[in-house]
N, C-alpha and C positions, 0 to 999 in steps of 0.2 A: 481571505487569508491575511490581508494586510492588518486588519484590526487585531486579529489573534496574536500576530508577531508584535504589534505595537504594545499590547497589554502585557505581553510576556516580558518585553524589554523595560517597560515602566515598573513592573512588579520586582524584577531582579536587578534594577538599576544598571542595565546594560547600555552601551553606546547606541545611539539612534541615528538614523539617516535624516536627511533633510525633510522629507515628507512626514516622518514620525515626529520630528521636533515641532513641525508646524501643527500637527494634530494635537500634540501636547499643549501647546501655547493656546490653541483655540478652545480646547476643553477647559483648561485651567483658568484662562484670563477672560475669555469671552463669555462662557456660560457659568463661570465661577464654581466649578466642581474639580476637585483634586482627582486626577486620573488613578492615583493609587487607591482610591476608595472603591473602585469597580471590582466586584466579585463575580459577576455573571455577564455573559454575553447571550442575548436572546434574539435569535433571528427567525423570521417566518417568511414563507413564500407569499406571493400576491393573492393566492386563492384560499388562504387559511382564514377561518373564522374563529374568534376566541370567545370563550365564555367569560363572564365578569370577573371571576376569581382564579382563572386558570394559571396565571403567573404566580399568584400567591401559593397555589398548590404545588407548583414545581419547586419553588424556592424552599418550601417547608420540608421537602423530602430529605 
């Protein structure tokens, strides 16, 4: 749930707590991706197997 709250705060420019600020810094400065560009959050369980184009199919819907 922390990631969902984080992305909500990023997208709506809301105040962040220390953990969220550190996540923002790590995403923006370390991996060079602006967190405001994220549109989707895709999470899978450990026993899930994925087909090669399954994420493309989900996003295109």
